C-alpha positions in Angstrom: 19.5 -9.7 31.1 18.8 -7.0 33.5 19.7 -7.1 37.5 18.1 -4.8 40.3 19.1 -4.6 43.7 17.2 -2.8 46.0 17.7 -1.2 49.3 15.9 1.8 51.9 12.7 -0.6 53.2 12.0 -0.2 56.7 9.9 -0.2 60.0 8.0 3.3 60.0 5.3 4.8 62.4 2.2 5.6 60.5 2.6 9.3 58.9 6.6 8.5 58.1 8.4 8.5 55.5 10.5 6.0 54.0 12.2 6.1 50.1 13.3 3.0 48.0 15.9 2.7 46.1 17.3 0.0 43.1 20.3 -0.1 41.3 20.0 -1.4 37.8 22.6 -3.1 36.1 23.5 -5.2 32.8 21.4 -4.9 29.5 20.3 -0.8 30.6 20.4 0.4 27.3 16.9 -1.9 26.7 15.0 -0.8 29.8 11.8 0.0 28.5 9.9 0.9 31.7 11.0 0.8 35.2 8.5 0.7 38.0 8.0 -0.7 42.1 5.3 -3.5 42.5 3.7 -4.9 46.1 2.9 -7.5 47.4 1.2 -7.9 51.4 0.1 -11.5 53.2 -2.2 -13.4 51.5 -2.5 -10.8 48.1 -1.4 -10.8 45.2 1.6 -8.6 44.3 0.4 -5.3 42.5 1.6 -2.0 40.8 2.4 0.8 43.0 4.2 2.7 40.3 5.8 2.6 37.1 8.3 5.1 34.8 8.5 4.6 31.3 11.3 5.9 29.2 8.7 8.0 26.9 8.3 9.7 30.4 5.3 8.0 31.3 4.4 7.7 34.8 1.1 5.7 36.5 0.4 5.4 39.8 -2.1 2.9 42.0 -4.8 4.5 43.1 -3.9 3.9 46.9 -1.2 6.1 46.6 -1.6 8.9 44.5 -0.4 12.1 46.4 1.7 10.4 48.8 4.3 8.3 46.8 6.4 10.0 43.7 8.6 7.3 41.9 11.7 9.1 40.0 14.9 8.2 37.9 18.1 9.0 38.1 19.6 8.4 34.4 22.8 8.7 35.2 22.9 6.2 37.8 21.1 3.9 36.4 18.5 3.9 39.6 15.2 4.1 40.0 13.4 5.9 43.7 10.1 5.7 45.2 9.2 8.3 47.9 6.9 7.5 49.9 5.2 9.9 52.4 2.0 10.1 54.5 2.8 6.0 54.9 -0.4 4.1 56.8 -0.4 0.6 57.7 -2.1 -0.9 54.5 1.0 0.3 52.3 2.9 -2.4 54.8 4.0 -5.1 52.1 7.4 -6.5 50.5 8.1 -3.8 47.5 9.8 -4.8 44.3 11.8 -3.3 41.6 11.1 -4.8 38.3 12.6 -3.6 34.7 10.7 -4.6 31.9 12.5 -4.9 28.1 10.8 -5.8 24.6 12.1 -10.0 25.3 11.9 -9.6 29.6 11.1 -8.5 33.3 13.2 -8.7 36.0 12.8 -8.6 39.8 14.9 -8.0 42.3 14.8 -9.3 45.5 12.3 -7.0 47.5 12.5 -4.9 50.5 10.2 -5.4 53.7 8.0 -1.9 54.7 6.4 -2.1 57.5 4.3 0.4 58.7 2.5 0.5 62.4 0.1 2.2 63.9 
């Protein structure tokens, strides 16, 4: 099992920046990919960014050029740097870790962007 704890959400004005952190513990060696998803009210959860053990990184088209995912393997932590935030980025952001046999989720952190 992998446990995930997120931090770094909050309220920011449009154009501002936030950095989310997700600390992983447990069976760290089994993680193949880590990423960030978000869910806005009334909408489905969607992938924001993902980083795989093989080194590939994927972003949703809506965040390309504004968000950056990075990993600190020494700290077992993945980050999401969010710049040029827009009101439509408002959502609960969830950290995700995938192994061969399971998917783990963090508790979620609220990001609110005011116009």
